[in-house]
N, C-alpha and C positions, 0 to 999 in steps of 0.2 A: 679325382681331384677335380677336375673340372666341372664334371655333372655337379659335383656337390657344391664347388660356388656358383654355378648357374643357378640351384636349386637355393641357395641362399640371396642372391642376386631377386629372383622371382618374389621371394617373401617378401623381401624388403618392398620391390615396388609394388607389390598387392597390399601392403600395409599402408604406403605411402596414398596409395589409391583410396584405400576404405577412408583413410584420414579427411584428404581432401573431399570425398563424397559427405563425410560427416559435416566437415565445414560448411560445402554447400547447402546443406539441409537446413542450417540456421536462418533464418528471416532477420535479417540485418536492415530491415525496414519496418520496425516493432512501431505498432499503433496502440495506444494505451487509452481506455475509455475513463473518464473521470465524473464520478455521479457528483450531480448537481444538489445543491437543498435548498431547503424553504428560505426565503430572506425576513429577518426578523423584524418584528413592527419598528424597533428601535432605527434599523439602518433604512428602512423603507421610507420613514420620518426624514431621513437627511437627503437620500438620493434617490426616492421616488418607489412607485411599485414596480416590481418585478416580479416575476413568475418563479426566478431562482437565481443562484449564485454559485461561483466558484472561486476560491481563495488562488490567487496568481501563484503563491509559493509552491503550489501542487503540481502546476504545470510547468514550472522553471526544474523543479527538482525532476520531473521525468525527463523533459529535454535537455537538461544539463548531462544525462547519462545515456543519449544517443536515441531517444525514443518521440515519438511525435502524439499529438494529444487532440483526441476527441472528444467534447462536452458531451455527457448523456444528461438529457432532460428528465425530470420529475413529470408525472401526472401523463404519462403515455401509456398507450396500452400494449399490449404483450408481445405484437408483431413487432411493433417499434424494438424495443428491446432484442426481441430474438433476430430480427436484421442486423442489429448494431452488432452483437457479439461474435456473428458469423463472420464481420469483417474486420474484427480487432483482434488483439492478441493480449489481452489480459483488461483487469479491471482494477483503480485504486479507489476506495471507499476513504473519502477525506473526513479528517477530524469536524468540528463544528459546533452548534447549538441547535439540536431541533428535537422533536419527539418522536417516537416511534408509533404513536398513535394518530397521528396525523393523517389522514385521507389523502390516499394519491402523494404522497411525499417522498422522502428519503426513504423511510422503512420500506414502505411497499414498494417501491422500485426496486430498492434494493434486495429486496426478497423473488424478485422477478429474476434479477439477476445473478443471485446465488443459486437458484435452483439450475438456472440454466448451464452454470459453469459446473456444478456439479452433475448434471447431465451429461455434458460433453468429456469431462474427464472420465465419467465412467465408460464411455466406448474408445478412450482411448486418444482422444482429442487433447493436447495438453493445452491448458487454458488457466492460467495464475491470477489470482486474485490477493491484494494487500488492504488492509485495513490501520487505519491510523487515528488513534484514540476512539474519537466516537464510531470510526469506522472499525475497530477492534471491538466496540460494544457492541455493534451492528452484527458483526460476524458470528459472533459468539451468542447473541438472542437467536438469529436466525437458525445457528446451528443448535439450539436448547429448544426449537420449536415454538418460538416466538413467544418464550417464558421470561419473566423480567427476572433477572438473575442477578443483578449488580449489587453493591453494596454502597451507603455513603461515604465518601472520604474525602480529605482535604489535600490536594497535590496542585496547588495553583501556585503558577509561575516557581516550580522548584525544578531545580537543576541537578540529575542524581547520576551516581555509577551503577551500574549494573548490576545487581547482587545472582550472579551466573547458578545455575543447577550443577550438580557434578558431572552432570553426562551432555551438557550443552553442546559440545564439540561434536557431539554425533548428528545435531541437527543437520538439515539443509541450509538453512539460514547461515550458520556460524561456522561450519567445519572447513569452509575455502576461506575465511577469514585470516587475516595476519597475525602475526604474533603483537605486533605491534597495533593494530586495532583491537583487539582482545585486552591488551593492556590497559590502552586509553580508555574505551568502555568501561571495566570493571574497576578503574581506580582514579577516574576522574570524573567532575561534575559537568559530564558533556550530552546529557539525554534530557530536553525540554519536556516538563512534564507541566500541563495545562488542564486537568479534571476535578472534577468533584463525582465524578461517577467511577468504584474500583470493579475490577472483577478479582475475587479470590479464588486459591487452589480448592477450599472448602465446597463453594458454589461449582467449581467445575467438575466435580466429582458428584456432588448432589445434583445436578441438573444433566448426567449423561456426558458431559465433554472428556471427562479425561482418558477414555478409552483410545479416541481418534486424536485427540489435541494434547499435542507436547508441550509443556511450560518449561522455555530454556532460561527466564530468570524472572526474580520477582525485585520487588522495591517497598518500600517503606514512606508513607506519607509523613508530615509535620508530626502528626500525632501517634507517630509509632504504629499505625495500620498497614501492614501487610499486604500488596497486591500484586498481580501477574502483570508484569509488564513485556514481555516478548511470547507468542505463541504461535507454532505451526500445524497444520494439520499432517497426520501420519500417512494419509493415503490419497490426497490431493496437494497440489502446488497452491495452498492458502496459508497466507502470512499475515501477521497483524503486531504492532507495538502500541503502547500506550503513550509511550513518548512520541514528540514529532520532530523528526531527523530533518523535515523541509524548511524549520524556521532558523536553522542555523546559519544558511547561507541565503535565508530569503526572506525573514521577517525582522524588522529593524526596532521595534518601540522600545525605547530608551526604558521605560519604565520595567519592561523586563529582564531578566538576567540572562535570558540565551545567549550562549557562549558561540563566540564569531571566530575563535582563535583556529590556527593550523590543524591542530589535533580533533578538532570538535568538525572541522571541515571534513576531514578525513573520514569520519566514522560517517557523516553524512551521505559522501559520497560512495562509502562501502555497500550503505543501505539500496541507495537509488541503482546504482550498478547492479547488484544484485538482483532487484527485481526487474530490471529493463531485459537483464540477461535470461531471466525467466520469458519472458515475453517473446524472447527470438526463439524459444524452443517451440512458439506455436505457428502452425502453419497456415492460418488465415492470412488471406490475402485481402490489402485494402485496396478497391478500384481509385485509379486515377479521378475516375470521375466522383468519387465521394470525395475530392479533398475541399471542397464545398463545406464539408462537416468540420474539418478541420477545426481547432481554435482560431489558427493565424486569420479566419473571417470574422473575428470578436475583438474591440478593443477594451483593454483591461480599463477601469477606471481608478484614479488615484483615491486612496482612501485614507490613508496614514494618518494623516490629522483628526480624523474623527471615528477610527475603529482599529482593531488591532491589527488587523490586515493593511499593510501597504498598498496594494492592490486586489481589487475583486473585477471577476469577469460578472456581467449581469447579462441574464437572458430573457427574453418576452418570446411568447408562443401560444 
């Protein structure tokens, strides 16, 4: 009897130790890179010529879930991107408005980062990516071999509930979501859509994306045109949404119908927490000497009276 009790206690201690080791293996000081993009002529005409920008809402979105942020510059050489990726725990491709064929722009930088992330994950080095709106388009554009695969649509300033696929709960993105979050997402107008390009399931198949990319939800624009709204890679920790969860908490343009109620904020926080928790699984270490590269070294500019963003970070290099 005593031996049996001792054996049980040893098993319990071993299990507790394993759980502790697993908890310690998580990186609770995650640093996520946010890719900058070209400044439009309109914005440059107001705020001067700058090399690139990042909307502050993406920074706050990640910081609000417990991550620090490093801005990733465009128009750099591959060594720069390789160095940055080796020291951070994930990358977010933000929404915005730029062209994928701009030389040394958002798409060229994104292509290098996407390739590096693929290589890391192939080696078992966990490294997540997230794309929002234009970032969703960029991820699928790169996964399709840089072939244009988008369809014109009209989902500008539309707040929509998600039309979930029958097997959506099997996805990594949604399997841990509470019943409350799923109910809100599926029945309330809480996902902010601001895009004129869409990805369709037909084109996902046509361009060879369906095998690796799981579609978890779709939506319809104001004309009834159906588009894909959430995806994830089956083989790598890559995720994307066509809607903007960050706008719920951090963008306040009055002409926009973006929801700011408690239910909407709950869904925003779910997506932020999910991606930052994915970044915590990355073992990359950000050197204390690298803190000069963090977003804290830059001052955001108030732009809420002249642009759709409350604040922008501008960069010159």
